[in-house]
N, C-alpha and C positions, 0 to 999 in steps of 0.2 A: 585353306579355307578362304573364300572370297568374303571380304567385308564390304558393306555398303554404308554410305554416310547416314547417320541418324538425323532426325529432325533437329537435334541440338548441335549438329556439326561434328560429333565424335564418330569414330569408326564403329559400325554396328557389328558385333560378333556373330550375328545371325544373318545368313544370306537371304536373298529375296525369296527363294523357294521355301525356306523355313518360316519366314515371316508370313508368307501367303498361306501356308498350311495351318499354322497356329491360328491366324486370323479367321480363316474359313471355318475351322473347327469351332472356335468360340462363337462365331456369328450363326453358324448352322445349328449347332448343338446346345449352345448356352446363351441365347439372346437375353433371357431374363437375368442371368448372372451379370452380363455386361451392364444392363440397366441398374441393377443393385449397386455395382461397383461405382458407376458414375454418380448415382444419387448419394450413396453413403460416403464416398471418399473423394469425389471430384467436385463437390460443392454445387452440384446441379440437381437439387432435390425436386425440381419440377419437371425434370426430363421425362419424356414419354417413350423414348426409345433410344437405344445406343448400340453402336456396332464398333468392334475393334477395327481400327484402320491401320495399325502397325505396332511395332515394338522394337526395342533395342535393348542393350545391356543395362540401361538406366531406368526404363519404365515402359509402360504400355500407352498407346494412343487410341483414343476413341473419338467417334463423331456422334454427338448426342443431339436429339431434337428437343429444344427448350423453347417454349412459347412459340412453337411452329417454325422455328429457324434452326438450321444446323449450326452447331458450335463444336470446336475442337476441345478435347479434354485430355490432359496428360496426367497419368497416375504413376508416380515413381515407385520402383521396387524398393524393398527394405534395404537391399544391398545390390551392388553391381553384379549382374549375371553374365556368365561367359559360356555356359553350355545349355543346349536345348532342354535337357531334362530338368534343369532348374526352373524353367518357366512355369511348368505345371504346378510345382510346389508353391511358387510365388503367387500365381493366379488364385489358387485355393486359399492362400492366406488373405489376399485382397478380398475375396468373396466373404470369408468368415469375418473379417474386420468390418466390411460394409454392412453385413447383417447385424453385427453388434451395434454399429453406429445408428442403424435404423430401427433397432429394437425388434428385429425379425429373427425367428428361430431358423438357423441354417439347416439345410437338409443333411442327412447322414451320408457319409461316403458311399458311393455306389448308387444312390438314388438319383434319378434323372428328372 
């Protein structure tokens, strides 16, 4: 497996193709979830939009629009991830925690 440097300087266990695929999926299919995660867990409660810009074994990176300006937001995973299948579980956890932090009822699994 090819590793790429993460923004934090450690080896990324996810290759560029995996990072691109997960980011595309989150941005195309779950833009509202990105925003909830950034608002609830990233300390950017006035963000008006957010897109996933990358990820590595330690966390996910987003670009959020706050007060009309783009700002980088890093959300750490609960634990270090090494396999692609772990990312979905962790993103769902982030979504649920963000909903709880914001006092929003999370949608049920399978609802889009």
